[in-house]
C-alpha positions as CSV (number, residue, x, y, z in Angstrom):
1,X,0.1,-0.1,0.0
2,X,1.2,3.5,-1.1
3,X,2.0,6.0,1.8
4,X,-0.6,8.7,2.5
5,X,2.0,11.6,2.0
6,X,3.5,10.2,-1.1
7,X,0.1,9.8,-2.7
8,X,-0.8,13.4,-1.8
9,X,2.4,14.8,-3.4
10,X,1.5,12.8,-6.5
11,X,-2.0,14.2,-6.5
12,X,-0.6,17.6,-6.4
13,X,1.6,17.0,-9.2
14,X,-1.2,15.3,-11.3
15,X,-3.2,18.5,-10.7
16,X,-0.6,20.9,-12.0
17,X,-1.8,20.6,-15.5
18,X,-5.5,20.7,-14.7
19,X,-7.4,24.1,-15.5
20,X,-8.4,25.6,-12.2
21,X,-6.8,23.1,-9.8
22,X,-5.9,24.7,-6.4
23,X,-3.1,22.6,-4.8
24,X,-3.8,24.2,-1.3
25,X,-7.3,22.8,-1.6
26,X,-6.1,19.1,-1.6
27,X,-6.9,18.5,1.9
28,X,-8.6,15.1,3.1
29,X,-11.6,16.8,4.2
30,X,-12.3,18.9,1.1
31,X,-15.4,18.1,-0.9
32,X,-14.4,17.3,-4.4
33,X,-17.6,19.0,-6.0
34,X,-17.1,22.2,-4.3
35,X,-15.7,24.3,-7.4
36,X,-15.5,27.4,-5.0
37,X,-13.0,25.4,-2.9
38,X,-11.1,23.2,-5.5
39,X,-11.3,25.5,-8.4
40,X,-12.4,22.6,-10.6
41,X,-15.7,22.7,-12.4
42,X,-17.0,19.2,-13.9
43,X,-14.9,19.1,-16.8
44,X,-11.8,20.1,-15.0
45,X,-12.8,17.1,-12.7
46,X,-12.6,14.8,-15.4
47,X,-9.3,16.2,-16.6
48,X,-8.0,15.6,-13.1
49,X,-9.3,12.0,-12.9
50,X,-7.4,11.3,-16.2
51,X,-4.2,12.8,-14.9
52,X,-4.6,10.7,-11.6
53,X,-5.0,7.7,-13.8
54,X,-1.8,8.3,-15.7
55,X,0.0,9.2,-12.5
56,X,-0.8,6.1,-10.7
57,X,-1.2,3.7,-13.5
58,X,-4.9,2.8,-12.7
59,X,-8.4,3.1,-14.0
60,X,-10.8,4.8,-12.0
61,X,-14.4,4.1,-13.3
62,X,-17.1,6.8,-13.3
63,X,-18.9,5.0,-10.7
64,X,-15.8,4.8,-8.2
65,X,-15.1,8.4,-8.8
66,X,-18.7,9.5,-8.4
67,X,-19.0,7.8,-5.1
68,X,-16.1,9.7,-3.9
69,X,-17.0,12.9,-1.9
70,X,-13.8,14.1,-0.4
71,X,-10.2,14.2,-1.3
72,X,-9.7,11.7,1.5
73,X,-11.7,9.0,-0.3
74,X,-9.6,9.4,-3.3
75,X,-6.5,9.2,-1.4
76,X,-7.5,6.0,0.2
77,X,-8.5,4.6,-3.1
78,X,-5.2,5.5,-4.7
79,X,-3.3,4.1,-1.6
80,X,-4.9,0.9,-2.3
81,X,-4.9,0.6,-6.0
82,X,-2.1,2.9,-7.1
83,X,1.3,1.9,-8.3
């Protein structure tokens, strides 16, 4: 299993090319859908998922991602599934 700190660092790196991504918003309790906090609209969230998939060499299904409400849930998913 990947370490949480390493996952967060890689998630920040993956977000650098995503329109509107606010690195400082990547905190476990931050709601993914809150554009005013994350800076990402729905299209940017799709871009972010693609960037995460590339960074962690995983496929994140729409169903899985739609079920994730906070960055903590994404962190935990990537800790379990990521490479």
